C-alpha positions in Angstrom: -11.3 -8.2 -9.2 -10.3 -10.0 -6.1 -12.2 -8.9 -3.0 -10.8 -6.0 -1.0 -11.3 -5.5 2.7 -12.0 -2.2 4.3 -12.2 -1.0 7.9 -15.6 -1.6 9.5 -15.4 2.1 10.4 -16.4 3.0 6.8 -19.6 1.1 7.3 -20.2 3.1 10.5 -19.5 6.3 8.5 -22.2 5.2 6.0 -24.6 4.7 8.9 -23.8 8.2 10.3 -24.6 9.7 6.9 -27.9 7.7 6.6 -28.8 8.9 10.1 -28.2 12.5 9.2 -30.4 12.0 6.2 -33.1 10.4 8.3 -32.6 7.2 6.3 -32.1 3.5 7.3 -30.7 0.5 5.5 -34.1 -0.8 4.6 -34.7 2.5 2.6 -31.9 1.4 0.2 -33.9 -1.4 -1.4 -31.2 -3.9 -0.4 -31.7 -7.6 -0.4 -32.5 -9.0 3.1 -29.3 -11.0 3.1 -27.3 -7.9 2.3 -29.0 -5.9 5.1 -28.3 -8.7 7.6 -24.6 -8.8 6.5 -24.2 -5.1 7.0 -25.9 -5.3 10.5 -23.4 -8.1 11.3 -20.5 -5.8 10.3 -21.9 -3.0 12.4 -22.0 -5.2 15.4 -18.3 -6.1 15.1 -15.3 -4.1 16.4 -14.9 -0.9 14.3 -11.2 -1.7 13.6 -11.9 -5.1 12.0 -12.3 -5.3 8.2 -15.1 -6.5 6.0 -15.8 -7.0 2.3 -15.5 -3.8 0.2 -17.9 -5.4 -2.3 -20.6 -5.4 0.4 -19.9 -1.7 1.0 -19.9 -0.9 -2.7 -23.4 -2.5 -3.0 -24.7 -0.2 -0.3 -23.2 2.9 -2.0 -24.6 2.0 -5.4 -28.1 1.6 -3.9 -27.7 4.9 -2.0 -26.7 6.6 -5.3 -30.0 5.6 -6.8 -31.9 7.1 -3.9 -30.2 10.5 -3.7 -30.4 13.1 -6.4 -27.2 14.9 -5.4 -24.1 13.5 -7.1 -21.9 15.0 -4.4 -23.1 12.7 -1.7 -19.7 11.0 -1.4 -18.1 14.4 -0.5 -21.0 15.0 1.9 -20.5 11.6 3.5 -16.8 12.4 4.0 -17.7 15.4 6.1 -18.9 13.0 8.8 -15.5 11.3 9.1 -14.0 11.0 12.6 -10.8 9.5 13.8 -12.5 6.3 15.0 -13.8 5.5 11.5 -10.1 4.8 10.5 -9.5 2.8 13.7 -6.0 2.8 15.2 -4.6 4.7 12.2 -7.1 7.5 12.7 -6.1 7.9 16.3 -2.4 7.8 15.3 -3.0 10.5 12.8 -4.7 12.8 15.3 -2.1 12.2 18.0 1.0 12.8 15.7 3.3 15.7 16.6 3.5 17.0 13.0 2.2 16.6 9.5 5.3 14.7 8.6 4.9 12.2 11.4 1.2 11.8 10.5 2.0 11.0 6.8 4.7 8.5 7.9 2.1 6.6 9.9 -0.3 6.6 7.0 2.3 5.2 4.7 3.3 2.5 7.2 -0.1 1.3 8.4 -2.6 2.0 5.5 -3.3 -1.7 5.3 -5.3 -1.4 8.5 -7.9 0.7 6.5 -7.8 -1.0 3.0 -6.2 -4.3 2.4 -6.2 -7.1 -0.2 -3.9 -9.1 -2.5 -4.1 -6.4 -5.2 -3.7 -3.4 -2.9 -0.5 -1.4 -3.2 0.1 0.9 -0.2 0.6 4.6 -0.8 4.1 5.7 -1.9 5.7 9.0 -0.9 8.2 10.9 -3.0 10.0 14.2 -2.5 10.4 16.9 -5.0 12.0 20.3 -4.6 8.9 22.1 -3.3 6.4 19.4 -2.7 5.7 15.9 -1.5 3.6 13.5 -3.6 1.5 10.7 -2.2 0.6 8.2 -4.9 -1.2 4.9 -5.4 -2.1 3.0 -8.6 -5.3 2.6 -10.5 -6.4 -1.0 -10.2 -10.0 -1.4 -11.3 -13.1 0.6 -12.0 -14.9 -1.1 -9.2 -12.6 0.7 -6.8 -13.5 4.2 -8.0 -16.0 4.6 -5.2 -13.4 3.6 -2.6 -10.8 6.0 -4.0 -13.3 8.9 -4.1 -14.4 8.3 -0.5 -10.9 7.7 1.0 -9.5 10.8 -0.8 -12.3 13.0 0.5 -12.1 11.5 4.0 -8.3 12.0 4.3 -8.7 15.7 3.4 -11.6 16.2 5.7 -9.6 14.6 8.5 -6.7 17.0 7.7 -9.1 19.9 8.0 -10.1 18.8 11.5 -6.5 18.3 12.6 -4.7 21.3 11.1 -4.9 25.0 12.2 -7.4 27.0 10.2 -6.5 27.7 6.6 -3.3 25.6 6.7 -4.4 22.7 4.5 -1.2 21.8 2.6 -2.9 20.2 -0.5 -1.8 22.0 -3.7 -3.2 19.5 -6.2 -5.0 16.2 -6.4 -5.1 13.8 -9.4 -7.6 11.1 -9.9 -6.9 8.1 -12.2 -10.6 8.0 -13.2 -13.0 10.3 -14.9 -15.0 12.9 -12.8 -18.1 11.5 -11.1 -19.6 15.0 -10.7 -18.9 18.5 -11.9 -15.3 19.5 -11.6 -16.4 22.6 -9.8 -17.7 20.5 -6.9 -14.3 18.8 -6.6 -12.5 22.1 -6.6 -14.9 23.5 -4.1 -14.4 20.6 -1.7 -10.6 20.2 -2.1 -9.8 23.9 -2.5 -7.1 23.2 -5.1 -6.5 22.2 -8.7 -8.1 18.8 -9.4 -7.1 16.6 -12.4 -8.7 13.5 -13.9 -7.8 10.5 -16.1 -4.3 10.7 -14.6 -1.9 7.7 -14.8 -2.2 7.2 -11.0 -3.8 8.8 -8.0 -1.8 11.6 -6.4 -1.9 14.1 -3.6 0.5 17.0 -4.0 1.4 18.6 -0.7 3.5 21.7 0.0 6.8 20.5 1.5 6.9 23.4 3.9 3.8 22.1 5.7 5.7 19.0 6.9 6.7 20.9 10.1 3.2 22.1 11.0 2.6 21.0 14.6 -0.7 19.3 15.5 -2.6 20.5 18.6 -3.6 17.0 19.9 -0.1 15.5 19.8 0.3 12.8 22.5 3.8 11.0 22.3 3.0 8.7 25.2 -0.3 7.5 23.7 1.4 7.3 20.3 3.9 4.6 21.5 1.0 2.4 22.6 -0.9 3.0 19.3 2.2 2.2 17.2 2.7 -1.1 19.1 -1.0 -2.0 18.6 -0.8 -1.2 14.9 2.4 -3.2 14.4 0.8 -6.2 16.1 -2.3 -5.8 13.9 -0.2 -5.7 10.7 1.9 -8.6 11.7 -1.3 -10.7 12.3 -2.4 -9.9 8.7 0.7 -11.5 7.1 -0.1 -15.2 6.5 2.9 -17.4 7.0 2.6 -18.9 3.5 2.8 -15.4 2.0 5.6 -14.0 4.1 8.6 -15.3 2.2 7.4 -14.5 -1.3 6.3 -11.1 -0.1 9.8 -10.3 1.4 11.5 -11.7 -1.7 9.4 -9.5 -4.1 10.3 -6.3 -2.1 14.0 -7.2 -2.3 13.7 -7.9 -6.0 12.0 -4.5 -6.7 14.6 -2.7 -4.6 17.5 -4.3 -6.4 16.0 -3.5 -9.8 15.4 0.1 -8.8 18.5 1.0 -6.7 21.1 -1.6 -7.7 22.0 -2.1 -4.1 21.0 -4.5 -1.4 18.1 -3.2 0.9 18.5 -3.1 4.6 16.1 -5.0 6.8 14.7 -1.7 8.1 13.6 -0.8 4.5 11.9 -4.1 3.9 10.2 -4.0 7.3 8.9 -0.5 6.6 7.6 -1.5 3.2 5.7 -4.3 5.0 4.4 -1.9 7.6 6.0 -3.8 10.5 9.1 -3.1 12.7 12.4 -4.6 11.8 12.3 -6.7 15.0 8.9 -8.1 14.1 10.1 -9.0 10.6 13.2 -10.7 11.9 11.1 -12.7 14.4 8.6 -13.8 11.7 11.5 -14.9 9.4 13.1 -16.8 12.3 9.8 -18.7 12.7 10.3 -19.9 9.1 13.9 -21.0 9.9 15.6 -18.3 7.8 17.4 -15.0 8.5 16.9 -11.8 6.5 20.6 -11.9 5.5 20.2 -15.5 4.1 17.0 -14.6 2.3 18.5 -11.6 0.7 21.4 -13.6 -0.6 19.1 -16.3 -1.9 17.2 -13.6 -3.9 20.4 -12.1 -5.3 21.8 -15.4 -6.3 18.5 -16.4 -8.0 18.6 -13.2 -10.0 22.3 -13.8 -10.7 21.5 -17.2 -12.3 18.8 -15.6 -14.5 21.2 -12.9 -15.7 23.9 -15.4 -16.4 21.5 -17.4 -18.6 20.9 -14.1 -20.5 24.7 -13.8 -20.9 24.9 -10.5 -19.0 28.5 -9.6 -18.2 29.7 -10.3 -14.7 30.5 -6.6 -14.1 26.9 -5.6 -15.0 25.5 -8.4 -12.8 27.7 -7.2 -9.8 26.5 -3.6 -10.3 22.8 -4.6 -10.7 22.8 -6.8 -7.6 24.6 -4.3 -5.4 27.9 -6.1 -5.0 31.0 -3.9 -4.5 32.8 -5.5 -7.5 33.0 -8.7 -9.6 35.2 -10.4 -7.0 32.6 -10.0 -4.3 30.0 -11.4 -6.6 32.2 -14.4 -7.4 32.8 -15.2 -3.7 29.1 -15.0 -2.9 28.2 -17.2 -5.8 30.8 -19.9 -4.9 29.4 -20.0 -1.3 25.8 -20.2 -2.6 26.3 -22.7 -5.5 29.4 -24.6 -4.5 30.9 -23.9 -8.0 32.7 -20.9 -9.5 31.0 -18.5 -11.8 33.2 -19.7 -14.6 32.2 -23.3 -14.0 28.5 -22.4 -13.9 28.8 -20.4 -17.2 30.6 -23.4 -18.8 27.8 -25.7 -17.7 25.3 -23.3 -19.3 27.2 -23.4 -22.6 27.4 -27.2 -22.5 23.6 -27.4 -21.8 22.8 -25.0 -24.6 25.0 -26.9 -27.1 23.4 -30.2 -26.1 19.9 -28.8 -26.7 21.0 -27.3 -30.0 22.4 -30.6 -31.1 19.2 -32.5 -30.3 17.1 -29.9 -32.1 19.2 -30.2 -35.3 19.4 -34.0 -35.2 16.9 -35.3 -37.8 14.1 -37.5 -36.5 14.0 -41.1 -37.6 
């Protein structure tokens, strides 16, 4: 598993839990180098990120020292907005549950980040909303357990009494304690060994208003979060990242994504994304067309019909595809298909020719 990075606030949460238990780092039988690394993290800004593997080492040693298997749930009860950094403050200052969830979807990388991390996805059904994220590795079970518990505990602190909208939670791993303890903490049905992690939320709760809403402060927090996300996208990763989002959208919806959609998927504003692409000497429109034409070439090689290609790549009709291809390649679709046939015939002829 590639290293994952988590907000330093989770290390501070661990420290708060240890303090409440009248324990210290040296009680966890950690190597001296590990203790020094943790102290270094605790001395840094709480919104910065550090290695999850370091955090996991601490939790595993803590598990050996406590007899109660529910300590992760108990630790979550110490969560405060500052432990989630900017995202925590944005959640508490949102005007409604819907706005809060929107910010969580958009800026979750500020809490957990890494090459393998897929941000939460939100889907709407008739009576509920589902927040989901994939199972990646067993080493992340601790992180998924803690984050799920912390999110629900934060929700309890933010929402009016007895209005927690969670109707069901699904874990992609097996239970780490008695199922009764999970049900007692979450107050709803809890399932395990599910294909992915899921929160199921009553759709009527989206309009619940939050008491600490502060629209003026929220504008500043959003700007700060956008800048933090933008700084996390390395230049050499930007273009491939945008291209993959476009490819996934085309395959799913058979239409071209708007820049707003791609920017939202990257957790930045459309203006920020366009500025970043401009620094690479490319526009979103040009990059989108490059991706579509690259996919078109692959489909042509597979001998997919032009009508099917046009539909799959979001062109209005076959003529629109033909015009775009001519501009991109400098040859017509017919000429390109003929060159593919000639190339294939040549390779076949060479393969059948007896060796001397």
